[in-house]
C-alpha positions as CSV (number, residue, x, y, z in Angstrom):
1,M,-1.0,3.5,26.7
2,A,-1.6,7.3,26.4
3,E,-5.0,8.3,25.0
4,R,-3.1,10.4,22.5
5,P,-0.3,8.3,21.0
6,R,2.9,10.1,20.2
7,I,3.8,9.4,16.6
8,L,7.2,9.9,14.9
9,V,7.2,10.2,11.0
10,A,10.3,9.0,9.2
11,G,10.4,10.7,5.8
12,A,9.4,14.2,4.8
13,G,9.1,13.5,1.1
14,A,5.8,13.8,-0.9
15,F,4.0,11.0,0.9
16,G,5.6,11.6,4.3
17,R,4.1,15.1,4.1
18,E,0.7,13.6,3.4
19,H,1.0,11.6,6.6
20,L,2.2,14.6,8.5
21,R,-0.7,16.7,7.3
22,R,-3.3,14.2,8.4
23,L,-1.7,13.5,11.7
24,A,-1.4,17.2,12.5
25,A,-5.2,17.5,11.9
26,M,-6.1,14.5,14.2
27,D,-7.1,15.4,17.7
28,D,-6.3,12.0,19.2
29,V,-2.6,11.8,18.3
30,V,0.5,13.9,19.0
31,L,3.1,14.5,16.3
32,A,6.2,13.8,18.4
33,G,8.9,14.2,15.7
34,V,9.9,14.1,12.1
35,A,13.1,12.7,10.5
36,D,14.5,13.0,7.0
37,C,18.0,12.5,5.7
38,R,17.8,15.9,4.2
39,A,18.0,18.4,7.1
40,E,16.2,21.2,5.2
41,A,13.2,18.9,4.5
42,A,13.0,17.7,8.1
43,R,13.3,21.3,9.4
44,A,10.7,22.6,6.9
45,A,8.2,19.9,7.8
46,A,8.7,20.5,11.5
47,E,8.1,24.2,11.1
48,R,5.0,23.7,8.9
49,W,3.3,21.2,11.2
50,R,4.6,22.6,14.5
51,V,6.6,19.5,15.4
52,R,8.9,20.1,18.3
53,R,11.7,17.6,17.4
54,W,13.2,16.9,14.1
55,G,16.4,15.3,12.9
56,V,18.2,13.6,10.0
57,D,18.5,10.1,11.6
58,A,15.2,8.4,12.3
59,T,16.8,5.7,14.4
60,E,18.4,8.3,16.7
61,L,15.1,10.1,17.1
62,M,13.3,6.8,17.9
63,A,15.8,6.0,20.6
64,E,15.7,9.5,22.0
65,L,11.9,10.1,21.9
66,R,10.6,6.6,22.4
67,P,7.4,7.4,20.6
68,D,4.3,5.3,20.8
69,G,4.3,4.7,17.1
70,V,6.4,5.3,14.0
71,V,5.4,5.9,10.4
72,V,8.0,4.9,7.8
73,A,7.5,6.8,4.6
74,T,11.1,6.7,3.3
75,P,12.5,5.1,0.1
76,G,11.7,1.4,0.0
77,D,15.3,0.2,0.4
78,T,15.3,1.8,3.9
79,H,12.1,0.2,5.2
80,L,13.5,-3.0,6.6
81,A,16.2,-1.3,8.7
82,L,13.9,1.4,10.1
83,A,11.0,-1.0,10.9
84,R,13.4,-3.4,12.6
85,C,14.7,-0.5,14.7
86,A,11.2,0.4,15.8
87,L,10.3,-3.2,16.6
88,G,13.5,-3.6,18.5
89,L,12.5,-0.7,20.8
90,G,9.0,-2.2,21.2
91,I,7.4,0.5,19.0
92,P,4.6,-0.3,16.6
93,V,5.3,0.8,13.1
94,L,3.3,1.6,10.0
95,V,5.4,1.0,6.9
96,E,4.5,2.5,3.5
97,K,4.3,0.2,0.5
98,P,6.2,-1.6,-0.7
99,V,6.7,-2.7,2.9
100,T,10.0,-4.2,1.8
101,M,11.7,-4.6,-1.6
102,T,11.8,-8.4,-1.6
103,V,10.0,-11.4,-0.1
104,A,13.2,-12.3,1.7
105,Q,13.2,-8.9,3.4
106,A,9.5,-9.3,4.3
107,E,10.3,-12.6,5.9
108,A,13.1,-11.0,7.9
109,L,10.7,-8.3,9.0
110,A,8.2,-10.9,10.0
111,Q,10.8,-12.5,12.2
112,A,11.5,-9.2,13.9
113,E,7.8,-8.6,14.5
114,A,7.5,-12.1,16.0
115,A,10.3,-11.3,18.4
116,S,8.8,-8.0,19.4
117,A,5.9,-6.9,21.6
118,A,5.0,-4.4,18.9
119,F,3.4,-4.9,15.4
120,V,3.8,-3.9,11.8
121,L,0.9,-2.3,9.9
122,P,1.5,-2.4,6.1
123,G,0.5,0.8,4.4
124,H,-1.9,-0.8,2.0
125,I,-4.1,2.2,1.8
126,L,-6.8,0.7,-0.4
127,R,-7.8,-1.7,2.3
128,F,-9.0,1.4,4.1
129,S,-10.9,2.9,1.1
130,E,-14.6,2.6,1.7
131,A,-15.2,2.4,-2.1
132,H,-12.8,-0.6,-2.5
133,R,-14.2,-2.2,0.6
134,R,-17.7,-2.0,-0.9
135,V,-16.5,-3.7,-4.1
136,A,-14.8,-6.4,-2.1
137,E,-17.9,-7.0,-0.1
138,I,-20.1,-7.3,-3.2
139,A,-17.6,-9.7,-4.9
140,Q,-17.2,-11.8,-1.8
141,S,-20.9,-12.0,-1.0
142,D,-21.8,-14.1,-4.1
143,A,-23.9,-11.3,-5.4
144,V,-22.2,-11.6,-8.8
145,G,-21.8,-15.4,-8.6
146,P,-18.5,-17.4,-8.5
147,L,-15.7,-15.1,-9.6
148,L,-14.2,-15.5,-13.0
149,W,-12.1,-12.5,-13.8
150,L,-10.6,-9.4,-12.1
151,G,-9.2,-6.5,-14.0
152,A,-7.6,-3.3,-12.9
153,R,-5.8,-0.3,-14.4
154,R,-3.6,2.2,-12.4
155,H,-1.9,4.6,-14.7
156,R,0.3,7.6,-13.7
157,D,1.9,10.5,-15.5
158,D,5.3,10.1,-17.0
159,D,6.9,12.2,-14.3
160,H,6.8,9.0,-12.2
161,A,9.6,7.6,-14.4
162,L,11.8,10.5,-13.4
163,R,10.7,10.7,-9.7
164,Y,11.2,7.0,-9.1
165,P,14.0,5.7,-11.3
166,D,15.2,3.1,-8.8
167,I,11.9,1.2,-8.2
168,D,10.0,-0.9,-10.7
169,P,6.5,0.2,-11.6
170,V,5.3,-3.2,-10.4
171,L,6.5,-2.5,-6.9
172,M,5.6,1.2,-6.9
173,T,2.1,1.2,-8.5
174,M,0.8,-2.2,-9.6
175,I,1.4,-3.6,-6.1
176,H,-1.8,-1.8,-5.1
177,D,-3.8,-3.9,-7.6
178,I,-2.0,-7.1,-6.7
179,D,-3.0,-6.6,-3.1
180,L,-6.6,-5.9,-4.2
181,A,-6.7,-9.0,-6.3
182,L,-5.4,-11.2,-3.5
183,W,-7.8,-9.6,-1.0
184,I,-10.9,-9.7,-3.2
185,T,-10.4,-13.3,-4.6
186,G,-9.2,-14.7,-1.2
187,A,-6.7,-16.9,-3.1
188,G,-3.1,-17.0,-4.1
189,V,-1.7,-17.3,-7.7
190,R,-0.7,-20.3,-9.7
191,T,1.1,-18.5,-12.6
192,V,2.1,-15.0,-13.5
193,R,3.0,-13.6,-17.0
194,A,4.1,-10.0,-17.4
195,L,4.9,-7.8,-20.4
196,R,6.4,-4.3,-20.7
197,R,6.3,-2.0,-23.8
198,P,8.7,-0.5,-24.6
199,A,10.7,-3.3,-23.0
200,G,13.3,-2.3,-20.5
201,M,11.9,1.2,-19.9
202,Q,10.5,2.9,-16.8
203,R,8.3,5.1,-19.0
204,A,6.3,2.2,-20.3
205,L,3.1,0.1,-20.0
206,T,3.3,-3.0,-17.8
207,T,0.7,-5.6,-18.0
208,L,0.2,-8.7,-15.8
209,V,-1.9,-11.8,-16.5
210,A,-2.2,-14.3,-13.7
211,E,-4.2,-17.4,-13.0
212,G,-5.5,-17.5,-9.4
213,E,-5.5,-20.7,-7.3
214,G,-9.3,-20.5,-7.3
215,G,-9.4,-20.2,-11.1
216,V,-10.0,-16.4,-11.3
217,V,-8.0,-14.8,-14.1
218,W,-6.3,-11.5,-13.3
219,Q,-5.5,-8.8,-15.8
220,L,-3.7,-5.8,-14.4
221,A,-2.1,-2.8,-16.2
222,T,-0.1,0.2,-15.2
223,A,1.4,2.8,-17.5
224,W,3.9,5.6,-16.5
225,T,3.5,7.1,-20.0
226,F,1.0,10.0,-19.8
227,P,2.5,13.4,-20.5
228,G,-0.5,15.0,-18.7
229,T,-3.3,13.7,-16.5
230,A,-3.7,9.9,-16.5
231,P,-7.1,8.3,-16.7
232,P,-8.8,7.4,-13.4
233,D,-8.0,4.2,-11.6
234,R,-10.4,1.4,-12.4
235,L,-11.3,-2.0,-10.9
236,E,-13.7,-4.6,-12.3
237,V,-14.7,-8.0,-11.1
238,I,-16.8,-10.4,-13.2
239,G,-18.6,-13.4,-11.8
240,E,-20.9,-16.1,-13.3
241,R,-24.0,-13.9,-12.6
242,G,-22.9,-10.4,-13.0
243,S,-20.2,-7.8,-12.3
244,V,-19.1,-5.0,-10.1
245,E,-16.9,-2.2,-11.1
246,L,-15.4,0.9,-9.6
247,E,-14.0,3.9,-11.4
248,V,-12.4,6.3,-9.0
249,G,-14.4,9.5,-9.0
250,A,-17.4,7.9,-10.8
251,G,-18.8,5.5,-8.2
252,I,-19.6,1.8,-8.2
253,R,-21.8,-0.1,-10.7
254,Q,-23.2,-3.5,-10.0
255,R,-24.7,-5.4,-12.9
256,G,-26.6,-8.7,-13.1
257,A,-29.8,-10.0,-11.4
258,V,-29.5,-6.9,-9.3
259,S,-28.3,-3.8,-11.1
260,R,-27.6,-0.6,-9.3
261,D,-25.3,2.4,-9.1
262,I,-23.7,2.9,-5.7
263,E,-22.5,6.2,-4.5
264,A,-18.8,6.3,-3.4
265,G,-18.6,9.7,-1.8
266,P,-15.5,11.7,-0.8
267,E,-13.2,9.8,1.6
268,D,-9.8,10.0,3.1
269,A,-8.4,6.4,3.1
270,L,-5.0,7.6,4.5
271,R,-6.6,9.2,7.5
272,A,-8.6,6.0,8.1
273,E,-5.4,4.0,7.9
274,L,-3.7,6.3,10.4
275,A,-6.7,6.2,12.7
276,C,-6.5,2.4,12.6
277,F,-2.8,2.5,13.5
278,A,-3.5,4.9,16.4
279,G,-6.4,2.9,17.6
280,C,-4.4,-0.3,17.7
281,I,-1.6,1.4,19.6
282,R,-4.2,2.8,22.1
283,A,-5.9,-0.5,22.6
284,G,-2.8,-2.6,22.6
285,T,-4.1,-4.8,19.8
286,R,-2.7,-5.9,16.5
287,P,-4.3,-4.7,13.2
288,Q,-6.5,-7.2,11.4
289,R,-7.5,-5.4,8.3
290,V,-4.1,-6.0,6.6
291,T,-1.1,-7.9,8.0
292,L,2.5,-8.5,7.2
293,A,1.5,-11.9,5.7
294,D,-0.7,-10.0,3.3
295,A,2.2,-7.8,2.3
296,R,4.5,-10.8,1.8
297,A,1.9,-12.5,-0.5
298,G,1.7,-9.4,-2.6
299,L,5.5,-9.1,-2.9
300,A,5.7,-12.8,-4.0
301,V,3.4,-12.0,-6.9
302,A,5.3,-8.8,-7.7
303,E,8.6,-10.7,-7.7
304,A,7.1,-13.3,-10.0
305,A,6.0,-10.5,-12.4
306,M,9.5,-9.0,-12.4
307,R,11.0,-12.4,-13.1
308,S,8.6,-12.9,-16.0
309,L,9.6,-9.5,-17.4
310,A,13.2,-10.5,-17.3
311,T,12.7,-14.0,-18.8
312,G,9.7,-13.6,-21.0
313,A,8.2,-16.7,-19.5
314,A,5.3,-17.4,-17.2
315,V,6.5,-17.8,-13.6
316,R,5.1,-19.5,-10.5
317,P,5.3,-17.3,-7.4
């Protein structure tokens, strides 16, 4: 494999451009192409980041360029087809969250990955955040005792309801905290109960309460209701002998027999994720930090939450 993997980015929307910006600044990769169904968006991205090839059909560009890796940062309902195309050509693929829209699609993607020499890296960016990794390490080290409760909030401005009318906030925003909870607790979920107020609205508060298989209680909340800046993301884990909490921008606090404040300096989790992707391509290895099985587990909880919203009942994933 080339020392500088050639990467194609599918999607020149807001997050696709974030991928492009970071890839363009990395010395150990080459931006091989950019695709977007909107020709003007693809052309503008190619000009801005000096990408030689652009087009409106990502599958055609994959077949033509045969890049060493593909980043899929398109709408969620296109992820399965694009990722399958890459895998069919033997090309590793980083797929933004949600990796697929349903568990069934995730299972279909897993079958495609198993039949390919290439791999899928789910774009679960917080697995690459040093601050979140520190929280996970403290929680998993028994420093706060056996875990009892995990809570998280992830609120966004109400423009999200306009920008993403076709995707549920559970899949768009809460999926991050579902993945964090599964990762930190190391266990699945027995039951999920979700509520939304106002009911049936995108511009709403969604809450999820779950009982983990290990007995840990989850409480997650995401609101797409703020007319201005939303409060910072927050994560807290309580154990029998203390707690650890992270407020983005304010650092980490551990309380209990050992109490301390831990600096969480500036970081670029997306760049770390892309570096992991490029490193796996270069080494010919599969990623270990987050896998398609992890993504499927998160989607199962998200599906249960959306069934609970529809029925008003607790649901088993």
